[in-house]
N, C-alpha and C positions, 0 to 999 in steps of 0.2 A: 523589380521582378518585372517582367512582362505580362502585363494582363491580357489575353488571348480572347476572352469574352467579356462584353460588355452588357449591362442590366436593359431590358427594353423598357421603352418606354410606351405606356399603357395606353391604347388610345380608348377616348369617351365612347366610341360607336366601333363595336365588332363586327363583320359580318359575314355570316356562315355561308359555304357551298350550300345550294341547293340538290335537290336530288337528280335533276337534269343536267347537274356542272358534276356530280361523281357520277352518273352512270356514263357520261362523255369520257372522261378519265380512265373510266374501267377500260370501257370499250377500245380506245388508243393504246392503253398498254399491254389489252388482250394481240393486239392486232402486231405492235413491236413486239413483244413476246415469240408472237408464231413466227415472225419475220427471223426472230435472233437465232431459234434455236432450228429452224430449216436447215436443209445440209447443203452445204453450196454445189453450184452447179459446175460440170467442166466445161470446156469450151465448147463441147456440143453439144451441151444443154441438159447431159444428162449427171443425176446426183450419183456419189461413189455409194456403192453399198454399206450401210451401216456396221460400224466400227471399222472401218478399212482405213489402212494409212493411206497417204499419198506417195507415187511412186518413188520409188530412191535407183539413183545411179551411183556407181561406184566409181570416185574418181581415182582412188590410191588403194591397195591395200598392202598389208606388209609392215607397217610402220611401227616404228617402236618408240610407245605411250604418245601418241601423237595428242598437242594439246591445243591451244590459242590457233585459232584462224581469222584471217581476214580478206576482204577481198583487194584487188590493187589494180593497176591499169590493163585493159586489153583481155579482160578476162582471165585472169592468173587469180591465182588464190596461194598464201602464202599460209603456212603450217609449221609451229613450234612441234619440234620432234626430238625430245631428250637429246639437248643437247647442239642441236643445229635447226637451222631453219631450212623451208623446203619451199619450192615453186612449183604449185601443179599447174600447168597449163591447160588451156581448153581442147588442145588436140591430146592430152592424156600424158605426155610427158612428165617426169619429173625432174624438177634441176636443185641442185643444192647451192644454196646461197652462201650459207654460213657453217660452222663445226666449230669444236670444241668450247662450245659455248654452257655457260651455266642452266640447271634445268631446275624448276620448268621456266617457261618465259612468257609473256605475254604481249602479244604483239598490236602493232597501230600500224595504219595507212595513212603517210601525210599525203595533204595536196600536191604537194612538189614531186610526188611519188616515188618518197625516200618510205625506209621500213624503218618502224622502231619496235626494239625489243627491252622490255624491261626485267629486270631477273627480282624474284622475291627474294630469294637464297642471299644474293650480294648486295642490292640495295642500288646496283647500277640501271642506267638508260645507255641501251647502244643505239646507234643510227646508221642504220647502212643505207648510204647513197645509190642513185638511178646509175651511177657509173662503177661500182662494185665497191667503193671506200668506203670505211667504215669507222668510228669514233666513238668513244665515249663520252655521252652529254651531259652527265652527272652521276656524281657517287653517293656513296651516304645515306641513300635516302633508307625508311623505314621499312620496309617489307613493299615494294610499290606492286599493288593488284590490279591495276588496271591503269590505263592510257589513252588519252585522244590527244593527237595533233590538230590544231587548227587551222586556215588559210594564212596567217602569218609567224606559223613558224613557232608558236607556242603549247607545250607539251602540259596538258592539264592530268595529273598523275594522282590515284587513291591510295593512298598508304595504310596498308591493310592494318601493321604494328602500330601506328601512333592514333588511327582512325581520322586523320586529315583529308581533307581533298585541296594539292597544292598546284600551281600554276607556275613553270618555270620558261620565262620570259625567254625568246627566241633561243628554244633548244635546237634550232637547226644548226648551232656554230658550234665547233667542236671547244669542249673544255678548256 
């Protein structure tokens, strides 16, 4: 069994903080607390009104149950939308990347600019290359719920069904 805590050795001489040390600690904590709780200033130096939210801009509307979204190259965003993947461009266009996929999907953008989609319902992981080609890179996974791809093409996937996190080596290659 792994022991997390060990018994401390007793020192023959214990030094207790004095009143000046306690006062200094309280003062520092009070200053940090005040700075931490202060509302952030915007670029012009003004604080937002209490209870207000940051400005919001709609990138796309009327989508059928949008889900997972990732940032891609050149300011594009990719969103999983009920059996499809859409690319939202910075200039406001919506481009369908793929359709006929299982839903829901969990997305990840890879350093090589490919896009990965994991399906919790089918247990498959799909790769969409920048040239538009796609492939299945893994099957029979136990409810993949999250995916990340490193610069070497390895996929780290959280499996909700088994409670595991696994790495698929070189998932940038076709199965």
